[in-house]
C-alpha positions in Angstrom: -0.3 0.1 0.6 1.0 3.1 -1.1 0.4 7.0 0.3 -0.1 9.3 -2.9 -0.2 12.7 -2.0 -1.1 15.3 -4.5 -1.8 19.0 -4.5 -3.2 21.3 -6.7 -0.6 21.5 -9.1 -2.4 17.8 -9.9 -6.1 18.7 -10.5 -7.7 17.8 -13.3 -4.9 14.5 -13.7 -5.1 11.1 -14.0 -3.6 9.0 -11.4 -3.0 5.5 -11.2 -3.4 3.6 -7.3 -4.0 0.2 -6.4 -6.4 -0.7 -4.2 -5.4 0.1 -0.7 -3.5 3.2 -1.4 -4.3 6.5 -0.1 -4.5 9.0 -2.2 -3.8 12.6 0.3 -5.2 15.8 -1.0 -4.1 18.9 0.4 -5.0 22.2 -1.2 -4.2 25.4 0.5 -7.2 27.5 2.0 -7.2 31.0 4.3 -10.4 30.0 6.3 -10.8 33.8 7.3 -12.1 34.3 5.2 -14.8 32.8 4.9 -13.6 30.7 1.8 -13.4 26.0 2.7 -12.4 23.1 0.5 -15.6 20.8 0.6 -15.8 16.8 -0.9 -18.9 18.0 -4.1 -18.6 14.7 -5.0 -16.3 10.8 -5.1 -16.7 7.9 -6.9 -18.2 5.8 -3.3 -18.2 2.1 -5.6 -14.3 2.3 -5.7 -13.5 5.2 -2.6 -13.4 5.5 0.6 -13.2 9.3 2.6 -11.0 8.8 5.3 -10.1 11.0 6.8 -10.9 15.6 6.3 -8.8 17.4 8.4 -6.3 20.6 8.1 -3.3 22.6 9.0 -2.7 25.5 9.4 0.1 28.6 9.5 2.7 28.0 11.6 2.6 30.2 14.3 4.2 33.8 14.5 4.3 33.7 10.9 3.6 36.7 7.7 0.3 36.2 6.7 -0.4 33.3 9.2 -4.3 32.7 7.9 -3.6 30.5 5.2 -3.6 27.0 6.2 -4.7 24.0 3.5 -7.5 21.9 3.6 -6.3 17.9 3.8 -8.5 14.6 2.0 -7.6 11.3 2.5 -9.4 8.5 0.0 -8.6 5.3 -0.1 -9.3 2.8 -3.6 -11.3 0.7 -2.1 -12.8 -1.3 -5.4 -10.5 -1.5 -8.7 -12.1 0.4 -11.4 -12.0 4.4 -12.5 -13.0 7.1 -9.5 -13.2 11.0 -9.2 -13.9 13.3 -6.7 -14.0 16.7 -6.8 -14.2 19.5 -4.6 -15.1 22.1 -4.0 -13.8 26.1 -2.5 -16.9 28.2 -1.8 -17.9 30.1 1.2 -20.5 27.7 1.6 -23.4 29.9 1.1 -27.0 28.1 -0.6 -26.3 29.1 -4.1 -23.4 30.6 -4.3 -21.2 29.2 -7.1 -18.8 28.2 -6.3 -15.0 29.9 -6.0 -12.9 27.1 -7.6 -13.4 23.8 -7.9 -10.4 20.4 -7.9 -11.0 17.1 -10.5 -9.0 13.8 -9.5 -9.7 11.5 -12.0 -8.2 7.9 -10.3 -7.9 4.4 -12.9 -7.9 2.3 -9.7 -6.0 -1.5 -10.5 
């Protein structure tokens, strides 16, 4: 089992994973602006969401409001999977500021 580290530069990319691998998606955010990453959808037949957490900027760092959201998905079955995340304030009817999509070929 491997851990695959994915970042915003991988937006729209297709990755190859094996059943049991963990896909860790880390995306920058600044929660002080009200915008946060959330799971919009994912292929539940091939992936399972294990955890959603975050990391904060170093205390005392210049502009310390920055942080990152971290999503951990386990490749649970062979097939093709998709993860779709959105960055928004969570207001009803508000369009997301941006979206992140990852495709997975799980073997």
